[in-house]
N, CA, C and O atoms as a CHARMM CRD file, in Angstrom:
* protein
*
  372
    1    1 MET  N    -56.43500 -14.84600   2.42800 PROA 1      0.00000
    2    1 MET  CA   -55.04500 -14.38500   1.76000 PROA 1      0.00000
    3    1 MET  C    -55.15900 -13.24800   1.57900 PROA 1      0.00000
    4    1 MET  O    -56.32500 -12.93300   1.34100 PROA 1      0.00000
    5    2 ARG  N    -54.22900 -12.17700   1.58300 PROA 2      0.00000
    6    2 ARG  CA   -54.28100 -10.80300   0.95000 PROA 2      0.00000
    7    2 ARG  C    -52.97500 -11.30100   0.06600 PROA 2      0.00000
    8    2 ARG  O    -51.96500 -11.99000   0.20600 PROA 2      0.00000
    9    3 LEU  N    -53.68700 -10.46200  -0.98900 PROA 3      0.00000
   10    3 LEU  CA   -52.80500 -10.43700  -2.47900 PROA 3      0.00000
   11    3 LEU  C    -52.27300  -8.95400  -2.88200 PROA 3      0.00000
   12    3 LEU  O    -53.19300  -8.13900  -2.94700 PROA 3      0.00000
   13    4 TYR  N    -51.46600  -8.62700  -3.06000 PROA 4      0.00000
   14    4 TYR  CA   -50.60000  -7.06400  -3.73000 PROA 4      0.00000
   15    4 TYR  C    -50.31900  -7.16900  -4.71500 PROA 4      0.00000
   16    4 TYR  O    -49.64900  -8.09100  -5.18100 PROA 4      0.00000
   17    5 GLU  N    -50.89600  -5.96700  -5.45300 PROA 5      0.00000
   18    5 GLU  CA   -50.33900  -5.73300  -6.86100 PROA 5      0.00000
   19    5 GLU  C    -50.54900  -3.93900  -6.88900 PROA 5      0.00000
   20    5 GLU  O    -51.47500  -3.23100  -6.49200 PROA 5      0.00000
   21    6 SER  N    -49.26900  -3.62400  -7.52900 PROA 6      0.00000
   22    6 SER  CA   -49.46000  -2.12400  -7.53100 PROA 6      0.00000
   23    6 SER  C    -49.45600  -1.40400  -5.99300 PROA 6      0.00000
   24    6 SER  O    -49.83600  -0.24100  -5.86100 PROA 6      0.00000
   25    7 GLU  N    -49.03100  -2.14300  -4.95100 PROA 7      0.00000
   26    7 GLU  CA   -49.36600  -1.58800  -3.74800 PROA 7      0.00000
   27    7 GLU  C    -50.86600  -1.32800  -3.53000 PROA 7      0.00000
   28    7 GLU  O    -51.27700  -0.31700  -2.95900 PROA 7      0.00000
   29    8 ILE  N    -51.58400  -2.20500  -3.96900 PROA 8      0.00000
   30    8 ILE  CA   -53.09100  -1.99100  -3.63800 PROA 8      0.00000
   31    8 ILE  C    -53.41600  -3.70500  -3.00800 PROA 8      0.00000
   32    8 ILE  O    -52.78200  -4.66800  -3.43900 PROA 8      0.00000
   33    9 GLU  N    -54.03000  -3.77500  -2.40600 PROA 9      0.00000
   34    9 GLU  CA   -54.26100  -4.95300  -1.17800 PROA 9      0.00000
   35    9 GLU  C    -55.93800  -5.67700  -1.60300 PROA 9      0.00000
   36    9 GLU  O    -56.99600  -5.04700  -1.59300 PROA 9      0.00000
   37   10 THR  N    -55.81100  -6.72100  -1.85200 PROA 10     0.00000
   38   10 THR  CA   -57.38100  -7.37700  -1.55100 PROA 10     0.00000
   39   10 THR  C    -56.99500  -8.88300  -0.72400 PROA 10     0.00000
   40   10 THR  O    -56.12500  -9.75000  -0.80200 PROA 10     0.00000
   41   11 GLU  N    -58.14400  -8.61400   0.05300 PROA 11     0.00000
   42   11 GLU  CA   -58.42200  -9.63600   0.88900 PROA 11     0.00000
   43   11 GLU  C    -58.80400 -10.98400   0.48900 PROA 11     0.00000
   44   11 GLU  O    -59.72600 -11.20100   1.27500 PROA 11     0.00000
   45   12 VAL  N    -58.68500 -12.03600  -0.23500 PROA 12     0.00000
   46   12 VAL  CA   -59.57300 -13.10500  -0.72300 PROA 12     0.00000
   47   12 VAL  C    -59.47300 -14.10400   0.30700 PROA 12     0.00000
   48   12 VAL  O    -58.51400 -14.40700   1.01600 PROA 12     0.00000
   49   13 LEU  N    -61.06300 -14.72100   0.23700 PROA 13     0.00000
   50   13 LEU  CA   -61.54700 -15.78600   1.44000 PROA 13     0.00000
   51   13 LEU  C    -60.49400 -17.20600   0.53200 PROA 13     0.00000
   52   13 LEU  O    -60.09800 -17.32500  -0.62800 PROA 13     0.00000
   53   14 ASP  N    -60.36200 -18.09300   1.81400 PROA 14     0.00000
   54   14 ASP  CA   -59.88200 -19.11500   1.01700 PROA 14     0.00000
   55   14 ASP  C    -60.37400 -19.88100   0.53100 PROA 14     0.00000
   56   14 ASP  O    -59.71700 -20.83600   0.11600 PROA 14     0.00000
   57   15 GLU  N    -61.57300 -19.83300   0.37900 PROA 15     0.00000
   58   15 GLU  CA   -62.81100 -20.97300  -0.49700 PROA 15     0.00000
   59   15 GLU  C    -62.94800 -20.32700  -1.69800 PROA 15     0.00000
   60   15 GLU  O    -63.48300 -20.81100  -2.69500 PROA 15     0.00000
   61   16 HSD  N    -62.35800 -18.99300  -1.58500 PROA 16     0.00000
   62   16 HSD  CA   -62.13300 -18.71200  -3.06700 PROA 16     0.00000
   63   16 HSD  C    -60.59900 -18.49800  -3.71000 PROA 16     0.00000
   64   16 HSD  O    -60.07800 -17.43600  -4.05100 PROA 16     0.00000
   65   17 LEU  N    -60.19300 -19.49600  -3.75000 PROA 17     0.00000
   66   17 LEU  CA   -58.53800 -19.57300  -3.99500 PROA 17     0.00000
   67   17 LEU  C    -58.66700 -21.05100  -4.11400 PROA 17     0.00000
   68   17 LEU  O    -59.10500 -21.85400  -3.29000 PROA 17     0.00000
   69   18 PHE  N    -57.99600 -21.32500  -5.81300 PROA 18     0.00000
   70   18 PHE  CA   -57.62200 -22.36100  -6.24800 PROA 18     0.00000
   71   18 PHE  C    -55.93700 -22.81700  -6.69700 PROA 18     0.00000
   72   18 PHE  O    -55.37900 -22.71400  -7.78900 PROA 18     0.00000
   73   19 LEU  N    -55.42100 -23.34600  -5.38400 PROA 19     0.00000
   74   19 LEU  CA   -53.61400 -23.06300  -5.74700 PROA 19     0.00000
   75   19 LEU  C    -53.13200 -24.41800  -6.08000 PROA 19     0.00000
   76   19 LEU  O    -53.45500 -25.31800  -5.30500 PROA 19     0.00000
   77   20 GLY  N    -52.36100 -24.72600  -7.18000 PROA 20     0.00000
   78   20 GLY  CA   -51.90900 -25.65200  -7.27600 PROA 20     0.00000
   79   20 GLY  C    -50.38600 -25.35700  -7.09000 PROA 20     0.00000
   80   20 GLY  O    -49.92800 -24.53900  -6.29300 PROA 20     0.00000
   81   21 GLU  N    -49.46400 -26.37600  -8.19200 PROA 21     0.00000
   82   21 GLU  CA   -47.74400 -26.36700  -7.33800 PROA 21     0.00000
   83   21 GLU  C    -47.68900 -25.25800  -7.51300 PROA 21     0.00000
   84   21 GLU  O    -47.44600 -24.58400  -6.51200 PROA 21     0.00000
   85   22 CYS  N    -47.90100 -24.46500  -8.95000 PROA 22     0.00000
   86   22 CYS  CA   -47.23400 -23.01500  -9.43500 PROA 22     0.00000
   87   22 CYS  C    -48.25800 -21.99300  -9.66400 PROA 22     0.00000
   88   22 CYS  O    -48.05700 -20.80700  -9.40500 PROA 22     0.00000
   89   23 ALA  N    -49.54700 -22.52400 -10.23400 PROA 23     0.00000
   90   23 ALA  CA   -50.49600 -21.91300 -10.98400 PROA 23     0.00000
   91   23 ALA  C    -51.70600 -22.02200  -9.66500 PROA 23     0.00000
   92   23 ALA  O    -52.01400 -22.97000  -8.94300 PROA 23     0.00000
   93   24 GLY  N    -52.24400 -20.49400  -9.73900 PROA 24     0.00000
   94   24 GLY  CA   -53.69800 -20.42100  -9.16200 PROA 24     0.00000
   95   24 GLY  C    -54.37800 -19.49300  -9.63600 PROA 24     0.00000
   96   24 GLY  O    -54.01400 -18.73800 -10.53800 PROA 24     0.00000
   97   25 ILE  N    -55.74600 -19.47200  -8.88800 PROA 25     0.00000
   98   25 ILE  CA   -56.89100 -18.56300  -9.66700 PROA 25     0.00000
   99   25 ILE  C    -57.21000 -18.08200  -8.02600 PROA 25     0.00000
  100   25 ILE  O    -57.17500 -18.71400  -6.97000 PROA 25     0.00000
  101   26 ALA  N    -57.47600 -16.91400  -8.29600 PROA 26     0.00000
  102   26 ALA  CA   -58.33200 -16.26400  -7.38400 PROA 26     0.00000
  103   26 ALA  C    -59.70400 -15.57700  -7.72600 PROA 26     0.00000
  104   26 ALA  O    -59.62600 -14.66500  -8.54900 PROA 26     0.00000
  105   27 LEU  N    -60.97600 -15.87800  -7.21300 PROA 27     0.00000
  106   27 LEU  CA   -61.98200 -15.50700  -7.48000 PROA 27     0.00000
  107   27 LEU  C    -61.90700 -14.12800  -6.65000 PROA 27     0.00000
  108   27 LEU  O    -61.29000 -14.16300  -5.58600 PROA 27     0.00000
  109   28 ILE  N    -62.50500 -12.89200  -7.07200 PROA 28     0.00000
  110   28 ILE  CA   -62.94400 -11.36500  -6.12600 PROA 28     0.00000
  111   28 ILE  C    -64.13300 -10.60300  -7.09100 PROA 28     0.00000
  112   28 ILE  O    -64.20100 -10.53400  -8.31900 PROA 28     0.00000
  113   29 PRO  N    -64.76200 -10.22900  -6.36200 PROA 29     0.00000
  114   29 PRO  CA   -65.91400  -9.30000  -6.95500 PROA 29     0.00000
  115   29 PRO  C    -65.19800  -8.12600  -7.50900 PROA 29     0.00000
  116   29 PRO  O    -64.15800  -7.58700  -7.13000 PROA 29     0.00000
  117   30 ARG  N    -66.05500  -7.83200  -8.56800 PROA 30     0.00000
  118   30 ARG  CA   -65.57700  -7.13900  -9.92100 PROA 30     0.00000
  119   30 ARG  C    -65.71900  -5.56000  -8.82400 PROA 30     0.00000
  120   30 ARG  O    -65.15600  -4.60900  -9.36600 PROA 30     0.00000
  121   31 GLY  N    -66.21400  -5.29300  -7.76500 PROA 31     0.00000
  122   31 GLY  CA   -65.49000  -4.04400  -7.19400 PROA 31     0.00000
  123   31 GLY  C    -66.90200  -4.07900  -6.02700 PROA 31     0.00000
  124   31 GLY  O    -67.78800  -4.92800  -5.92800 PROA 31     0.00000
  125   32 PRO  N    -66.68500  -2.82500  -5.25000 PROA 32     0.00000
  126   32 PRO  CA   -67.04000  -2.75500  -3.71900 PROA 32     0.00000
  127   32 PRO  C    -69.03800  -2.96200  -3.65800 PROA 32     0.00000
  128   32 PRO  O    -69.75700  -3.41800  -2.76900 PROA 32     0.00000
  129   33 LEU  N    -69.33500  -2.44500  -4.89400 PROA 33     0.00000
  130   33 LEU  CA   -70.75800  -2.97400  -4.91200 PROA 33     0.00000
  131   33 LEU  C    -71.56800  -3.98800  -5.88200 PROA 33     0.00000
  132   33 LEU  O    -72.74100  -4.30800  -6.07900 PROA 33     0.00000
  133   34 ASP  N    -70.47700  -4.26500  -6.30100 PROA 34     0.00000
  134   34 ASP  CA   -70.78300  -5.32800  -7.63600 PROA 34     0.00000
  135   34 ASP  C    -70.12400  -6.85700  -7.31700 PROA 34     0.00000
  136   34 ASP  O    -68.92400  -7.10600  -7.20200 PROA 34     0.00000
  137   35 ASN  N    -70.84500  -7.46600  -7.24800 PROA 35     0.00000
  138   35 ASN  CA   -70.97000  -8.89900  -6.78800 PROA 35     0.00000
  139   35 ASN  C    -70.50200 -10.15800  -7.93800 PROA 35     0.00000
  140   35 ASN  O    -70.27600 -11.35100  -7.73400 PROA 35     0.00000
  141   36 HSD  N    -70.45900  -9.22000  -9.42100 PROA 36     0.00000
  142   36 HSD  CA   -70.18700 -10.39900 -10.37000 PROA 36     0.00000
  143   36 HSD  C    -68.45400 -10.61500 -10.21400 PROA 36     0.00000
  144   36 HSD  O    -67.77100  -9.68300  -9.78900 PROA 36     0.00000
  145   37 ILE  N    -67.90700 -11.78200 -10.55600 PROA 37     0.00000
  146   37 ILE  CA   -66.65400 -12.62100 -10.05300 PROA 37     0.00000
  147   37 ILE  C    -65.87900 -12.33100 -11.30100 PROA 37     0.00000
  148   37 ILE  O    -66.36000 -12.58100 -12.40600 PROA 37     0.00000
  149   38 MET  N    -64.75700 -11.83800 -11.15700 PROA 38     0.00000
  150   38 MET  CA   -63.45300 -12.05400 -11.80400 PROA 38     0.00000
  151   38 MET  C    -62.43300 -12.39200 -10.96900 PROA 38     0.00000
  152   38 MET  O    -62.21500 -12.13200  -9.78500 PROA 38     0.00000
  153   39 PHE  N    -61.77200 -13.09600 -11.90000 PROA 39     0.00000
  154   39 PHE  CA   -60.55300 -13.94700 -11.72700 PROA 39     0.00000
  155   39 PHE  C    -58.95200 -13.64200 -11.77600 PROA 39     0.00000
  156   39 PHE  O    -58.36200 -13.41000 -12.83100 PROA 39     0.00000
  157   40 ILE  N    -58.32900 -13.67100 -10.50000 PROA 40     0.00000
  158   40 ILE  CA   -56.85600 -13.37500 -11.30000 PROA 40     0.00000
  159   40 ILE  C    -55.86500 -14.52100 -11.04000 PROA 40     0.00000
  160   40 ILE  O    -55.80900 -15.47700 -10.26700 PROA 40     0.00000
  161   41 ILE  N    -55.24400 -14.09800 -11.84800 PROA 41     0.00000
  162   41 ILE  CA   -54.28400 -15.78700 -12.22000 PROA 41     0.00000
  163   41 ILE  C    -52.77500 -15.60800 -11.49500 PROA 41     0.00000
  164   41 ILE  O    -51.82000 -14.90400 -11.82200 PROA 41     0.00000
  165   42 LEU  N    -52.95200 -16.47700 -10.45200 PROA 42     0.00000
  166   42 LEU  CA   -51.53000 -16.22100  -9.62200 PROA 42     0.00000
  167   42 LEU  C    -50.57500 -17.25800  -9.73200 PROA 42     0.00000
  168   42 LEU  O    -51.00300 -18.40200  -9.88700 PROA 42     0.00000
  169   43 THR  N    -49.10900 -17.02100  -9.67000 PROA 43     0.00000
  170   43 THR  CA   -47.90800 -17.73300  -9.50000 PROA 43     0.00000
  171   43 THR  C    -47.36600 -17.80000  -8.26900 PROA 43     0.00000
  172   43 THR  O    -47.64300 -16.91900  -7.45400 PROA 43     0.00000
  173   44 GLU  N    -46.51100 -18.84900  -7.93400 PROA 44     0.00000
  174   44 GLU  CA   -45.93000 -19.28600  -6.86900 PROA 44     0.00000
  175   44 GLU  C    -44.93000 -19.28100  -7.10100 PROA 44     0.00000
  176   44 GLU  O    -44.53200 -19.74800  -8.16800 PROA 44     0.00000
  177   45 ASP  N    -43.96300 -18.65200  -6.02800 PROA 45     0.00000
  178   45 ASP  CA   -42.29900 -18.91500  -5.94900 PROA 45     0.00000
  179   45 ASP  C    -41.58400 -18.60000  -4.65200 PROA 45     0.00000
  180   45 ASP  O    -41.29300 -17.50200  -4.17600 PROA 45     0.00000
  181   46 ASP  N    -41.33000 -20.05100  -4.10900 PROA 46     0.00000
  182   46 ASP  CA   -40.52300 -20.10900  -3.09000 PROA 46     0.00000
  183   46 ASP  C    -41.44100 -20.06200  -2.04900 PROA 46     0.00000
  184   46 ASP  O    -41.05900 -19.47500  -1.03700 PROA 46     0.00000
  185   47 GLY  N    -43.04100 -20.74200  -2.05100 PROA 47     0.00000
  186   47 GLY  CA   -43.95500 -20.35300  -0.87500 PROA 47     0.00000
  187   47 GLY  C    -44.80400 -19.05700  -0.60100 PROA 47     0.00000
  188   47 GLY  O    -45.42300 -18.64100   0.37800 PROA 47     0.00000
  189   48 ASN  N    -44.55700 -18.55200  -1.98100 PROA 48     0.00000
  190   48 ASN  CA   -45.27200 -17.04500  -2.08000 PROA 48     0.00000
  191   48 ASN  C    -45.92000 -17.12400  -3.54800 PROA 48     0.00000
  192   48 ASN  O    -45.44300 -17.35900  -4.65800 PROA 48     0.00000
  193   49 TRP  N    -47.32200 -16.80300  -3.04100 PROA 49     0.00000
  194   49 TRP  CA   -47.99900 -16.16300  -4.26400 PROA 49     0.00000
  195   49 TRP  C    -48.26200 -14.97400  -4.66400 PROA 49     0.00000
  196   49 TRP  O    -48.72900 -14.09800  -3.93700 PROA 49     0.00000
  197   50 PHE  N    -47.98500 -14.84600  -5.85500 PROA 50     0.00000
  198   50 PHE  CA   -47.85000 -13.21400  -6.43400 PROA 50     0.00000
  199   50 PHE  C    -49.21900 -13.59000  -7.66800 PROA 50     0.00000
  200   50 PHE  O    -49.74700 -14.55400  -8.22300 PROA 50     0.00000
  201   51 VAL  N    -49.29700 -12.19300  -7.60200 PROA 51     0.00000
  202   51 VAL  CA   -50.54300 -11.84600  -8.84300 PROA 51     0.00000
  203   51 VAL  C    -49.47700 -11.47000 -10.15000 PROA 51     0.00000
  204   51 VAL  O    -48.58200 -10.64900 -10.35200 PROA 51     0.00000
  205   52 SER  N    -50.16900 -12.63800 -10.93900 PROA 52     0.00000
  206   52 SER  CA   -49.21600 -12.99100 -12.07900 PROA 52     0.00000
  207   52 SER  C    -49.54500 -11.92900 -13.87100 PROA 52     0.00000
  208   52 SER  O    -50.36000 -11.86800 -14.79200 PROA 52     0.00000
  209   53 ASN  N    -48.43800 -11.39000 -13.46900 PROA 53     0.00000
  210   53 ASN  CA   -48.38300  -9.89000 -14.68800 PROA 53     0.00000
  211   53 ASN  C    -48.04200 -10.16300 -15.93600 PROA 53     0.00000
  212   53 ASN  O    -48.52500  -9.89300 -17.03600 PROA 53     0.00000
  213   54 ASP  N    -46.46100 -11.17000 -15.29600 PROA 54     0.00000
  214   54 ASP  CA   -45.76000 -11.61500 -16.42400 PROA 54     0.00000
  215   54 ASP  C    -45.82400 -12.64900 -16.93300 PROA 54     0.00000
  216   54 ASP  O    -44.95600 -12.92600 -17.76000 PROA 54     0.00000
  217   55 GLY  N    -46.70900 -13.45900 -16.67900 PROA 55     0.00000
  218   55 GLY  CA   -47.19600 -14.72800 -16.82900 PROA 55     0.00000
  219   55 GLY  C    -45.99300 -15.81800 -16.79800 PROA 55     0.00000
  220   55 GLY  O    -44.93600 -15.28100 -16.46400 PROA 55     0.00000
  221   56 PHE  N    -45.88400 -17.10900 -17.04000 PROA 56     0.00000
  222   56 PHE  CA   -45.25200 -17.94500 -16.42500 PROA 56     0.00000
  223   56 PHE  C    -44.59900 -19.12900 -17.24300 PROA 56     0.00000
  224   56 PHE  O    -45.07800 -19.11800 -18.37700 PROA 56     0.00000
  225   57 SER  N    -43.74400 -20.07400 -17.09100 PROA 57     0.00000
  226   57 SER  CA   -43.20700 -21.02200 -17.85800 PROA 57     0.00000
  227   57 SER  C    -44.60200 -21.82500 -18.54200 PROA 57     0.00000
  228   57 SER  O    -45.72800 -21.80900 -18.04500 PROA 57     0.00000
  229   58 SER  N    -44.34900 -22.25800 -19.33100 PROA 58     0.00000
  230   58 SER  CA   -45.37200 -23.10500 -20.13400 PROA 58     0.00000
  231   58 SER  C    -45.53600 -24.27900 -19.56300 PROA 58     0.00000
  232   58 SER  O    -46.63300 -24.81200 -19.73500 PROA 58     0.00000
  233   59 PHE  N    -44.44500 -25.04100 -18.68700 PROA 59     0.00000
  234   59 PHE  CA   -44.89200 -26.28500 -17.91600 PROA 59     0.00000
  235   59 PHE  C    -45.56100 -26.23000 -16.99000 PROA 59     0.00000
  236   59 PHE  O    -45.75300 -27.22100 -16.28700 PROA 59     0.00000
  237   60 TRP  N    -46.16200 -24.90900 -16.71200 PROA 60     0.00000
  238   60 TRP  CA   -47.30200 -25.16600 -15.31000 PROA 60     0.00000
  239   60 TRP  C    -48.55500 -24.97400 -16.20300 PROA 60     0.00000
  240   60 TRP  O    -49.58800 -24.97400 -15.53200 PROA 60     0.00000
  241   61 LEU  N    -48.75200 -24.80400 -17.58900 PROA 61     0.00000
  242   61 LEU  CA   -50.06500 -24.66100 -18.38700 PROA 61     0.00000
  243   61 LEU  C    -51.19900 -25.79500 -17.60800 PROA 61     0.00000
  244   61 LEU  O    -52.32400 -25.61500 -17.14300 PROA 61     0.00000
  245   62 ASP  N    -50.43900 -26.85800 -17.69800 PROA 62     0.00000
  246   62 ASP  CA   -51.35300 -28.27400 -17.21800 PROA 62     0.00000
  247   62 ASP  C    -52.11200 -28.12700 -15.51800 PROA 62     0.00000
  248   62 ASP  O    -53.07900 -28.73500 -15.05900 PROA 62     0.00000
  249   63 ASP  N    -51.24300 -27.09400 -14.88900 PROA 63     0.00000
  250   63 ASP  CA   -51.67600 -26.77000 -13.49500 PROA 63     0.00000
  251   63 ASP  C    -52.50700 -25.87100 -13.68100 PROA 63     0.00000
  252   63 ASP  O    -53.68500 -26.16400 -13.47800 PROA 63     0.00000
  253   64 LEU  N    -52.22900 -24.72800 -14.04700 PROA 64     0.00000
  254   64 LEU  CA   -53.33800 -23.66000 -14.50700 PROA 64     0.00000
  255   64 LEU  C    -54.49900 -24.18300 -14.73100 PROA 64     0.00000
  256   64 LEU  O    -55.35400 -23.82600 -13.92000 PROA 64     0.00000
  257   65 HSD  N    -54.99500 -25.21900 -15.89700 PROA 65     0.00000
  258   65 HSD  CA   -56.61800 -25.54200 -16.52600 PROA 65     0.00000
  259   65 HSD  C    -56.73900 -26.26300 -15.42700 PROA 65     0.00000
  260   65 HSD  O    -57.81800 -25.91700 -14.94600 PROA 65     0.00000
  261   66 ILE  N    -56.23300 -27.10600 -14.71500 PROA 66     0.00000
  262   66 ILE  CA   -56.57900 -27.89300 -13.51100 PROA 66     0.00000
  263   66 ILE  C    -57.32900 -26.82100 -12.48400 PROA 66     0.00000
  264   66 ILE  O    -58.33700 -27.15300 -11.86100 PROA 66     0.00000
  265   67 GLN  N    -56.67700 -25.37600 -12.36200 PROA 67     0.00000
  266   67 GLN  CA   -57.22600 -24.59200 -11.26500 PROA 67     0.00000
  267   67 GLN  C    -58.15200 -23.88400 -11.81400 PROA 67     0.00000
  268   67 GLN  O    -59.11000 -23.55300 -11.11500 PROA 67     0.00000
  269   68 LEU  N    -58.09900 -23.56000 -12.93100 PROA 68     0.00000
  270   68 LEU  CA   -59.32100 -23.02100 -13.72300 PROA 68     0.00000
  271   68 LEU  C    -60.20300 -23.48000 -13.60400 PROA 68     0.00000
  272   68 LEU  O    -61.07100 -22.86000 -12.99000 PROA 68     0.00000
  273   69 ASN  N    -60.51900 -24.90200 -14.14600 PROA 69     0.00000
  274   69 ASN  CA   -61.55900 -25.93600 -13.99100 PROA 69     0.00000
  275   69 ASN  C    -62.30900 -25.84900 -12.17700 PROA 69     0.00000
  276   69 ASN  O    -63.43200 -25.50200 -11.81100 PROA 69     0.00000
  277   70 ARG  N    -61.08700 -26.33700 -11.37800 PROA 70     0.00000
  278   70 ARG  CA   -61.52900 -25.83800 -10.04700 PROA 70     0.00000
  279   70 ARG  C    -62.25800 -24.77500  -9.59800 PROA 70     0.00000
  280   70 ARG  O    -63.15600 -24.90800  -8.76700 PROA 70     0.00000
  281   71 ALA  N    -61.95700 -23.78000 -10.05900 PROA 71     0.00000
  282   71 ALA  CA   -62.83400 -22.51200 -10.05500 PROA 71     0.00000
  283   71 ALA  C    -63.82400 -22.54600 -10.58700 PROA 71     0.00000
  284   71 ALA  O    -64.82400 -22.51800  -9.86900 PROA 71     0.00000
  285   72 LYS  N    -64.01700 -22.62500 -12.17100 PROA 72     0.00000
  286   72 LYS  CA   -65.50800 -23.27800 -12.84800 PROA 72     0.00000
  287   72 LYS  C    -66.60700 -23.74500 -12.04900 PROA 72     0.00000
  288   72 LYS  O    -67.68200 -23.16200 -11.91100 PROA 72     0.00000
  289   73 LYS  N    -66.14600 -25.20600 -11.35600 PROA 73     0.00000
  290   73 LYS  CA   -66.59700 -25.96600 -11.19400 PROA 73     0.00000
  291   73 LYS  C    -67.29300 -25.49400  -9.81000 PROA 73     0.00000
  292   73 LYS  O    -68.46800 -25.77000  -9.57100 PROA 73     0.00000
  293   74 TRP  N    -66.34000 -24.63800  -8.76900 PROA 74     0.00000
  294   74 TRP  CA   -67.23400 -23.86400  -7.53300 PROA 74     0.00000
  295   74 TRP  C    -68.29000 -23.15500  -8.07500 PROA 74     0.00000
  296   74 TRP  O    -69.46700 -23.47800  -7.92000 PROA 74     0.00000
  297   75 MET  N    -67.97300 -22.36400  -8.59800 PROA 75     0.00000
  298   75 MET  CA   -68.82700 -21.29300  -9.35000 PROA 75     0.00000
  299   75 MET  C    -70.19000 -21.72700  -9.93400 PROA 75     0.00000
  300   75 MET  O    -71.14600 -20.96400  -9.79200 PROA 75     0.00000
  301   76 GLU  N    -70.34700 -22.93300 -10.59800 PROA 76     0.00000
  302   76 GLU  CA   -71.42700 -23.46400 -10.98900 PROA 76     0.00000
  303   76 GLU  C    -71.96300 -24.13700  -9.78400 PROA 76     0.00000
  304   76 GLU  O    -73.15800 -24.43200  -9.80000 PROA 76     0.00000
  305   77 LYS  N    -71.08500 -24.48600  -8.49800 PROA 77     0.00000
  306   77 LYS  CA   -72.03000 -24.81600  -6.94800 PROA 77     0.00000
  307   77 LYS  C    -72.43000 -23.87400  -6.93200 PROA 77     0.00000
  308   77 LYS  O    -73.58700 -23.67800  -7.30400 PROA 77     0.00000
  309   78 ASN  N    -71.44700 -22.67000  -6.39000 PROA 78     0.00000
  310   78 ASN  CA   -71.94500 -21.89500  -5.16500 PROA 78     0.00000
  311   78 ASN  C    -72.15500 -20.60100  -5.34200 PROA 78     0.00000
  312   78 ASN  O    -72.36400 -19.86300  -4.37900 PROA 78     0.00000
  313   79 ALA  N    -72.11400 -19.99200  -7.09000 PROA 79     0.00000
  314   79 ALA  CA   -72.78400 -18.78000  -7.07900 PROA 79     0.00000
  315   79 ALA  C    -73.61000 -19.00300  -7.86800 PROA 79     0.00000
  316   79 ALA  O    -73.88600 -20.16700  -8.15900 PROA 79     0.00000
  317   80 THR  N    -74.33200 -17.78600  -8.52100 PROA 80     0.00000
  318   80 THR  CA   -75.23000 -17.21900  -9.12000 PROA 80     0.00000
  319   80 THR  C    -75.10800 -17.13800 -10.47000 PROA 80     0.00000
  320   80 THR  O    -74.35100 -16.20500 -10.73400 PROA 80     0.00000
  321   81 LYS  N    -75.56100 -17.76300 -11.58600 PROA 81     0.00000
  322   81 LYS  CA   -75.66900 -17.57300 -13.02500 PROA 81     0.00000
  323   81 LYS  C    -75.90100 -16.28600 -13.20400 PROA 81     0.00000
  324   81 LYS  O    -76.75400 -15.99500 -12.36500 PROA 81     0.00000
  325   82 ASP  N    -75.54400 -15.07100 -14.00400 PROA 82     0.00000
  326   82 ASP  CA   -75.92700 -14.12600 -14.43600 PROA 82     0.00000
  327   82 ASP  C    -76.18700 -13.82100 -16.08900 PROA 82     0.00000
  328   82 ASP  O    -75.67500 -12.84500 -16.63700 PROA 82     0.00000
  329   83 GLY  N    -76.84700 -14.56200 -16.63500 PROA 83     0.00000
  330   83 GLY  CA   -76.71400 -13.98400 -18.23300 PROA 83     0.00000
  331   83 GLY  C    -75.70200 -14.62700 -18.93600 PROA 83     0.00000
  332   83 GLY  O    -75.27400 -15.77600 -19.04700 PROA 83     0.00000
  333   84 ASP  N    -75.37200 -13.14900 -19.52600 PROA 84     0.00000
  334   84 ASP  CA   -74.18900 -13.11100 -20.45300 PROA 84     0.00000
  335   84 ASP  C    -73.05600 -12.28300 -19.42200 PROA 84     0.00000
  336   84 ASP  O    -71.93300 -11.90300 -19.75400 PROA 84     0.00000
  337   85 PHE  N    -73.61200 -12.15600 -18.28900 PROA 85     0.00000
  338   85 PHE  CA   -72.43600 -11.49000 -17.34900 PROA 85     0.00000
  339   85 PHE  C    -71.60400 -12.40000 -16.47700 PROA 85     0.00000
  340   85 PHE  O    -71.00800 -11.84900 -15.55200 PROA 85     0.00000
  341   86 GLY  N    -71.49200 -13.48300 -16.59800 PROA 86     0.00000
  342   86 GLY  CA   -70.95400 -14.67900 -15.95300 PROA 86     0.00000
  343   86 GLY  C    -71.57800 -14.82500 -14.61800 PROA 86     0.00000
  344   86 GLY  O    -72.79600 -14.74300 -14.45600 PROA 86     0.00000
  345   87 TYR  N    -70.64500 -15.06300 -13.57100 PROA 87     0.00000
  346   87 TYR  CA   -71.51700 -15.51100 -12.22500 PROA 87     0.00000
  347   87 TYR  C    -71.83800 -14.28600 -11.15700 PROA 87     0.00000
  348   87 TYR  O    -71.65700 -13.15700 -11.61300 PROA 87     0.00000
  349   88 LYS  N    -72.11800 -14.34600 -10.31700 PROA 88     0.00000
  350   88 LYS  CA   -71.92900 -13.72800  -9.21900 PROA 88     0.00000
  351   88 LYS  C    -71.80600 -14.45900  -7.38500 PROA 88     0.00000
  352   88 LYS  O    -72.02500 -15.60800  -7.00200 PROA 88     0.00000
  353   89 PHE  N    -71.54800 -13.72100  -6.91500 PROA 89     0.00000
  354   89 PHE  CA   -71.06300 -14.33600  -5.72000 PROA 89     0.00000
  355   89 PHE  C    -72.30100 -14.73100  -4.77300 PROA 89     0.00000
  356   89 PHE  O    -73.13300 -13.84900  -4.98500 PROA 89     0.00000
  357   90 LYS  N    -72.76600 -15.53600  -3.93100 PROA 90     0.00000
  358   90 LYS  CA   -74.31400 -15.59800  -3.49200 PROA 90     0.00000
  359   90 LYS  C    -74.48900 -14.66200  -2.22200 PROA 90     0.00000
  360   90 LYS  O    -75.55600 -14.14100  -1.89700 PROA 90     0.00000
  361   91 ASP  N    -73.25600 -14.52200  -1.54000 PROA 91     0.00000
  362   91 ASP  CA   -73.37400 -13.69700  -0.37500 PROA 91     0.00000
  363   91 ASP  C    -73.23400 -12.05300  -1.05700 PROA 91     0.00000
  364   91 ASP  O    -72.64300 -11.71600  -2.08400 PROA 91     0.00000
  365   92 THR  N    -74.00900 -11.20100  -0.07300 PROA 92     0.00000
  366   92 THR  CA   -73.92500  -9.78000  -0.68700 PROA 92     0.00000
  367   92 THR  C    -72.60800  -9.17400  -0.15000 PROA 92     0.00000
  368   92 THR  O    -71.97300  -9.61700   0.80700 PROA 92     0.00000
  369   93 ILE  N    -72.31200  -8.17500  -0.85000 PROA 93     0.00000
  370   93 ILE  CA   -70.89400  -7.63600  -0.37200 PROA 93     0.00000
  371   93 ILE  C    -71.39100  -6.37600   0.36100 PROA 93     0.00000
  372   93 ILE  O    -70.58500  -5.62300   0.90900 PROA 93     0.00000
């Protein structure tokens, strides 16, 4: 999936996307040479997914919580824990 924010395009692998009804999480590398995992909060509107800069209705808080937990479980199983720095993708960039 391609995400766009401020005219910057980011390609996200499907296995790094955790999408609910309205809330989603995308896991991305911190930089082109840095495999540390960052997460982006996404919101859905009419079938399109957007980087969430402005937030969204608290009605979707439970959905966001579910997606955060799914993303965390994926990292615990598929990524490398890196001490005080969170997780890193196992595959190199």
